[in-house]
C-alpha positions as CSV (number, residue, x, y, z in Angstrom):
1,M,153.3,-90.2,104.5
2,V,149.6,-91.1,104.1
3,W,149.9,-94.0,106.5
4,L,151.7,-91.8,109.0
5,V,148.8,-89.2,108.9
6,K,146.3,-92.0,109.4
7,W,148.1,-93.4,112.4
8,V,148.5,-89.9,113.9
9,N,144.8,-89.2,113.4
10,F,143.9,-92.6,115.0
11,L,146.2,-91.9,118.0
12,V,144.7,-88.5,118.6
13,Y,141.1,-88.8,117.7
14,S,140.7,-92.2,119.4
15,N,141.7,-90.4,122.6
16,L,144.6,-92.7,123.1
17,W,147.0,-89.7,123.1
18,I,145.1,-87.8,125.8
19,A,144.8,-91.0,127.8
20,L,148.6,-91.5,127.7
21,G,148.8,-87.9,129.0
22,A,146.7,-88.9,132.0
23,V,148.9,-91.9,132.6
24,A,152.1,-89.8,132.4
25,F,151.0,-87.2,134.9
26,T,149.8,-89.9,137.2
27,C,153.3,-91.4,137.0
28,Q,154.7,-88.0,138.0
29,F,152.9,-88.4,141.3
30,Y,154.8,-91.6,142.1
31,L,158.0,-89.9,141.1
32,F,157.3,-87.0,143.5
33,Y,156.6,-89.4,146.4
34,Q,159.2,-91.9,145.3
35,L,156.6,-94.7,145.4
36,P,156.3,-97.8,143.3
37,I,153.9,-97.3,140.4
38,D,150.4,-98.6,141.0
39,W,149.4,-100.2,137.7
40,V,145.8,-100.5,138.6
41,V,145.5,-96.7,139.1
42,L,147.3,-96.2,135.8
43,G,145.0,-98.6,134.1
44,F,141.9,-96.9,135.5
45,N,143.1,-93.4,134.4
46,F,144.0,-94.7,131.0
47,F,140.7,-96.5,130.3
48,G,138.7,-93.9,132.1
49,T,140.1,-91.1,130.0
50,I,139.4,-92.9,126.8
51,F,135.8,-93.8,127.9
52,I,134.9,-90.3,129.1
53,Y,136.3,-88.4,126.2
54,T,134.9,-90.8,123.6
55,F,131.5,-90.8,125.3
56,Q,131.4,-87.0,125.4
57,R,132.2,-86.8,121.6
58,I,129.6,-89.5,120.8
59,L,127.0,-87.3,122.6
60,K,128.1,-84.4,120.5
61,I,127.5,-86.5,117.3
62,K,124.1,-87.5,118.6
63,Q,123.2,-83.9,119.5
64,G,124.1,-82.8,115.9
65,Q,126.7,-80.4,117.0
66,T,128.8,-78.6,114.3
67,P,131.2,-81.2,113.0
68,G,134.9,-80.6,113.1
69,V,138.0,-82.7,112.2
70,R,137.6,-84.9,115.2
71,L,133.9,-85.5,114.9
72,N,134.2,-86.2,111.2
73,W,136.9,-88.7,111.9
74,M,134.7,-90.4,114.6
75,K,131.8,-90.5,112.2
76,D,134.0,-92.1,109.5
77,N,135.3,-94.7,112.0
78,Y,132.2,-95.1,114.1
79,F,132.5,-98.8,114.7
80,V,136.1,-98.4,115.8
81,V,135.0,-95.7,118.2
82,L,132.2,-97.9,119.6
83,F,134.6,-100.8,120.0
84,L,137.1,-98.6,121.9
85,T,134.3,-97.2,124.1
86,F,133.2,-100.8,125.0
87,L,136.8,-101.9,125.6
88,S,137.6,-98.9,127.8
89,A,134.4,-99.5,129.8
90,I,135.5,-103.1,130.5
91,G,138.9,-101.8,131.5
92,V,137.5,-99.2,133.9
93,L,135.2,-101.8,135.6
94,S,138.1,-104.3,135.8
95,C,140.4,-101.7,137.5
96,L,137.6,-100.4,139.7
97,W,137.4,-103.8,141.3
98,W,141.0,-103.6,142.5
99,L,141.0,-100.0,143.8
100,N,140.7,-99.2,147.5
101,Y,137.1,-98.6,148.4
102,W,137.9,-95.2,150.1
103,V,138.6,-93.7,146.7
104,Y,135.1,-94.4,145.5
105,P,133.5,-91.1,146.7
106,L,136.2,-89.2,144.7
107,L,135.5,-91.4,141.6
108,I,131.8,-90.8,141.9
109,L,132.3,-87.1,142.2
110,N,134.6,-87.0,139.1
111,G,132.3,-89.3,137.2
112,L,129.3,-87.1,137.9
113,I,131.1,-84.0,136.8
114,A,132.4,-85.8,133.6
115,F,129.0,-87.0,132.6
116,L,127.0,-83.9,133.5
117,Y,129.7,-81.8,131.7
118,S,128.2,-83.0,128.4
119,I,124.7,-84.3,129.3
120,K,122.1,-81.5,129.1
121,F,120.0,-81.6,132.2
122,L,119.5,-77.9,133.2
123,K,116.8,-75.4,132.0
124,G,114.6,-77.9,130.2
125,R,117.6,-80.1,129.2
126,T,119.2,-77.3,127.1
127,K,122.2,-76.7,129.4
128,N,125.0,-78.8,130.9
129,L,127.7,-78.1,133.4
130,R,130.1,-76.7,130.8
131,D,127.5,-74.1,129.9
132,L,127.3,-72.6,133.4
133,P,129.0,-69.2,133.4
134,G,132.7,-69.4,134.4
135,L,132.6,-73.0,135.4
136,K,133.9,-74.9,132.3
137,I,137.6,-74.5,132.8
138,I,137.4,-74.9,136.6
139,L,135.7,-78.3,136.2
140,V,138.3,-79.5,133.7
141,A,141.3,-78.4,135.9
142,F,139.7,-79.9,139.0
143,V,138.8,-83.3,137.5
144,W,142.3,-83.7,135.9
145,S,144.0,-82.6,139.2
146,S,142.0,-85.0,141.3
147,T,142.3,-87.9,138.8
148,T,146.1,-87.7,138.4
149,L,147.0,-86.6,141.9
150,L,144.3,-87.3,144.5
151,L,143.3,-90.7,143.2
152,P,146.9,-92.2,143.4
153,F,147.4,-90.3,146.7
154,Y,144.3,-91.8,148.4
155,N,144.7,-95.2,146.8
156,S,148.3,-95.5,148.1
157,N,149.0,-97.6,151.2
158,A,152.3,-95.9,151.8
159,G,151.2,-94.0,154.9
160,L,150.6,-90.7,153.2
161,V,148.5,-88.7,155.6
162,D,149.0,-85.0,154.8
163,F,146.8,-83.7,152.1
164,P,149.0,-82.5,149.2
165,L,147.4,-79.1,149.0
166,V,150.4,-77.3,147.5
167,L,150.9,-80.0,144.9
168,F,147.2,-80.0,144.1
169,L,147.2,-76.3,143.5
170,T,150.3,-76.7,141.4
171,Y,148.6,-79.3,139.3
172,F,145.5,-77.2,139.1
173,S,147.5,-74.2,137.8
174,F,149.0,-76.4,135.1
175,Y,145.7,-77.8,133.9
176,F,144.0,-74.4,134.1
177,A,146.9,-72.8,132.0
178,L,146.8,-75.6,129.4
179,A,143.0,-75.5,129.0
180,I,142.9,-71.8,128.2
181,P,144.2,-72.1,124.6
182,F,141.5,-74.7,124.0
183,D,138.9,-72.2,125.2
184,I,140.3,-69.7,122.7
185,R,139.9,-72.4,120.0
186,D,136.3,-73.0,121.1
187,L,135.3,-69.3,121.0
188,I,133.3,-69.8,117.8
189,F,131.4,-72.7,119.5
190,D,130.8,-71.4,123.0
191,E,127.8,-69.4,123.7
192,K,128.5,-65.9,125.2
193,S,126.6,-66.9,128.3
194,T,129.3,-69.5,129.1
195,K,131.6,-66.7,130.0
196,T,134.9,-68.5,129.3
197,I,138.2,-66.9,130.1
198,P,138.8,-65.7,126.5
199,Q,135.2,-64.2,126.4
200,L,135.9,-62.3,129.6
201,L,139.5,-61.2,129.0
202,N,139.8,-61.4,125.1
203,K,142.3,-63.7,123.5
204,K,145.5,-61.8,124.5
205,G,144.3,-61.4,128.1
206,A,143.5,-65.1,128.2
207,I,147.0,-66.0,126.9
208,F,148.6,-63.7,129.5
209,L,146.7,-65.4,132.3
210,S,147.7,-68.8,130.8
211,I,151.4,-67.9,130.7
212,S,151.1,-66.5,134.3
213,L,149.7,-69.7,135.6
214,W,152.3,-71.7,133.5
215,I,155.1,-69.8,135.2
216,T,153.5,-70.3,138.6
217,Y,153.4,-74.0,137.9
218,G,157.0,-74.0,136.8
219,L,158.2,-72.1,139.9
220,A,156.2,-74.3,142.2
221,I,157.3,-77.6,140.7
222,N,160.9,-76.5,141.0
223,L,160.4,-75.6,144.7
224,I,158.6,-78.8,145.5
225,S,160.9,-81.2,143.7
226,T,163.9,-82.6,145.4
227,N,165.7,-82.8,142.0
228,Y,167.3,-80.1,139.8
229,L,164.8,-79.8,136.9
230,V,167.1,-78.8,134.1
231,V,165.5,-80.8,131.3
232,S,162.0,-80.1,132.7
233,N,162.5,-76.4,132.7
234,L,163.5,-76.5,129.0
235,G,160.3,-78.4,128.4
236,L,158.3,-75.7,130.3
237,I,159.9,-72.9,128.3
238,L,159.0,-74.7,125.1
239,G,155.4,-75.3,126.4
240,G,155.0,-71.6,127.1
241,I,156.1,-70.8,123.6
242,L,153.6,-73.3,122.2
243,I,150.8,-71.7,124.3
244,V,151.6,-68.2,122.9
245,F,151.7,-69.5,119.3
246,S,148.3,-71.1,119.8
247,L,146.8,-67.7,119.2
248,K,147.7,-68.1,115.5
249,K,146.7,-71.8,115.3
250,T,143.0,-71.7,116.1
251,E,142.0,-73.5,112.9
252,K,144.6,-76.3,113.2
253,D,143.1,-79.0,115.3
254,L,146.2,-81.2,115.6
255,Y,148.1,-78.3,117.0
256,Y,145.9,-78.5,120.0
257,S,145.0,-82.2,120.1
258,L,148.5,-83.5,119.3
259,V,151.0,-80.8,120.2
260,L,149.5,-79.0,123.2
261,D,148.0,-82.2,124.6
262,G,151.4,-83.8,124.0
263,L,152.7,-81.6,126.8
264,L,150.8,-84.0,129.1
265,V,153.1,-86.8,127.9
266,V,156.4,-84.9,127.4
267,L,156.7,-82.9,130.6
268,P,156.3,-86.0,133.0
269,L,158.8,-87.8,130.8
270,L,161.3,-84.9,131.2
271,F,160.6,-84.9,134.9
272,Y,161.5,-88.6,135.0
273,I,164.8,-87.8,133.1
274,D,165.6,-85.2,135.7
275,S,165.0,-87.7,138.5
276,L,167.5,-90.2,137.2
């Protein structure tokens, strides 16, 4: 059992798990439009997710933020973390070379948001984007939506011309809903001036909003899809239950980093099964 725990910790805290989630939801785009998978886009999102998330956590270590399970793991495995950061940077640059140049403005925008999300540059370098009132969760949902939907959309050469507004808003609702439990977990860390959803609505109000957006995503995805989403709907019901139970799991990091983040991997897989 000890070896299993070590491998799970490595998978989660190295950010490989969240990167697989980014890949899975990008694949869901290709399923929607019935397009062949672009492995360059998948590679970029995989390596980019590892690089950004690892870089942000390294900054937290350097800034001396309150350590948790993840930061302690990263400290104990610092050379592994640095190696993965270096390797993922090479992967990002390699994939970037093969992406269509017209996606570069989108990538620059997302890159700036991702870096300034953690780097303190406001008010005498004591604030970053995530500290701006009400902005934290919106930035997370936007970057994830644009990375897993707009990037493959604009990089495609399949003659896609109509902006996928409905699908974008659907993705945005999903990421917004999934991010709310993480804001509840971070209540003890976030300053009151950040004005996150749980700070504004309290925990139960935040969960109610999360479930409302989760249901919105479920209804929209059923209406948009050309397939009957039987298995996917079961996954969405399970996901909703997991979100509600997150209220009682605020001190269990793996419940968030493994189980809730695992919905990013599982739901696209179920969508694929429904498309067969």
